[in-house]
N, C-alpha and C positions, 0 to 999 in steps of 0.2 A: 597282149591278149589277157582279158580279165580272167580271174580264177574260175568263175562259173562257166565261162565260155570254153575253157580248156576241158572241163568236166563234160560239157555237153558235146564236145567234139570227140570224146574218147570212143564212143560207139554209137551206132545209129538208133539203138533202142535202149532206154532206161527201164529195167524191170521195176514195176510198181507192186510191192509186196505187202501182203497182209499175213503176218506170221502169228499163228495161234499158239504155237508151242516153241519156245526158244531152244528146246532140244533138237529141233529140226533145222535151226537157222544155219549152222555151219555147213551141213550137207547141201542145203539149197544154194548157199553162196558158192561153194566149190563147184557144183554142177554148172551154175551160170558163168562163173569165171572161165571154167574149162571150155565152155561153148563160145567164149569170146566176148561176153558181156561183163565188164569189170565194174561198172557204175551201177550201184544198187540202191534203190529208194525203199526204205522200210517205213511204212505208214504207221503213224501213232494212233491206230484204231483198235488196238488190242492191249491187254495187260502185259503181254509178252514182248511188246515192241522194243522197249529200251534194252532189255536183256538180249534180244535178237541182234540189235545193232552191235553190242559188245561182242557177241559170239562171231558175227560175220566179219568183224574187223580182224579176227585172227587168221583169216584166209588170205594167203599171200596174193597180192595183185588186186584185191578187192578195194573199191573206193565206196564207202558206205555212208549214206546220207539218211536224213529223217524227213518223212513227208507228213502231210496233214497237220502241219504246224499252224495253229490258228491264233496264238497269243504269245506274249513274252514269257510267261512261266513255261509253256511248252517248249519254246526256243531254248531256254536255259536248261531244261531237263535233257533235251536232245544233245546239246553240246556237252553236258556233263557225262552222258552215256558214250561220248566218243564220235558223234556224227561229224562227218567231214564236209557236209553241205546241207542246206536246209531248203525244203520245198514246201510251199504253202498253196492251198487252194484259192486264196485271194490275196489282197494287199490292203493293209491299213497303215496309216502313218506311224503308229506306235510300233508295230511289228517291223516295218521296214527300217525305221531308225535304229531299233534295237539290233537287228541283224547287221546293219552297216557298222554300228558301233563295236560289235563283237569281232568284226573282220572275217566272218565266215561267208563262203560263197552261198548266194541266196538266189532262189528261183521262185519269185512270187507268181501266183495265179492271176490272170487277167481275163476278162470276158467282153470288154468294151473299150472304146476310145478313151473314155474318162479314166478307166483303170490304168491304161498305158500312160496317160498324161500324169496321173498321180506318181507312177513309178519314175517317169522322167524327171519330175520335180525333185525326187529323192536321189537322182543320179544313177538310176537303174536303167539298163537297156536290154536285159535278157529276161524273158518271161515265159511262164507256163500258160498255154491257152487251154482253159478248162471250164466246163467239160467240153471237149473238142467237138464231138458229134452233136451233143445236146445244144450247142451254141451256133449251130448252122453249118458245121463241118468245114471242109477245105475252102468253099467259096466265101464264107464269112471271114476266115483268117486272111485270105488273100485280099479281101476288101479292106481289112485293117492294116495290112502291110503297106497298102498304097500310101497313106499319109505318114506312116511310121517306118519307113524303109531303113532307118538307122537301127532298128531293133531286130533282135533274133529271138526264135521261139522254139518251145518244146510243147507241141500239142499233146494232151493226154485226156483220155476218156472216150471209150467206144472204138478206139483204133485196134485193128487186128493185123495179123501177119499179112493177110492178103490185101489190105488197104494201105499199109504203112508206106509202101514205095511211092504212092501218089503224093503223100504228104512230103516225103523226103526229097522229092523232085524239085521243091521250091527252095531256092537258095537261102532264104532267110530262116528256114526251118532246119535247125542243126541236128535235131534228134526227135524221137517221139517217146512218150511214155507208154509202157505195155504191161497190162495186167493179165494177158493171156498166157504167159510163160510158165506160171506155177499154179497148179490146181490146189484145191482144198484137201485137207487130211494129210495122211502120211506121204511125204514126197517121193515121187517116182523119179529118182535122180537121172536115170537114163533118158526119160522122156524130157526132163527139164533141160538136160545138156543138148539134146537134139533140137529142141525148140530154140535154145539160145544160139546154136550154130546157124540155124535158118534165119534168125533175126539179125545176127551179126553180119550175115552176108548181104543185107540190104545196104545200099549206098546212096548218098545224095546224088 
């Protein structure tokens, strides 16, 4: 099993996190891990993201990665901050080759057959389907799985607690990305842990 697949199989939902204040990062990570979600994707959409990765890595059991990686400098910054895996909204040859050369688990975004074929040319078989609902939802991904049954997926974008099970029922979908688990502002750790428990109860 390749490293990214092991990460994808750790839990049915990977929280997709936008952290505005690194001071809240450890509390958020602790609540998610306590609720059964150990794999955490911190998106590089805020100035606090890299510091948040470093803080979350201090939580026992947490597997912390960086999302919204769109170029090689971003990849290098995320790795320097301690990211254990990399998620991208898309896939370019430059980014794909750099991630492979670094030897870090890599989950690039795809939205079309051409995207998947580009990934296969690089030796990649595990992809993020993004934005999942915006790209036609589950019927669209099922259509792509047809000719690419050797690939496995993590759809992200627009998926909710009440729709995740439909996606996870497809064998080639190992997990989903979820942004519904953590709200904005000061974290409500009890609510986050409760949401994580509900999400971790989802099964393929």
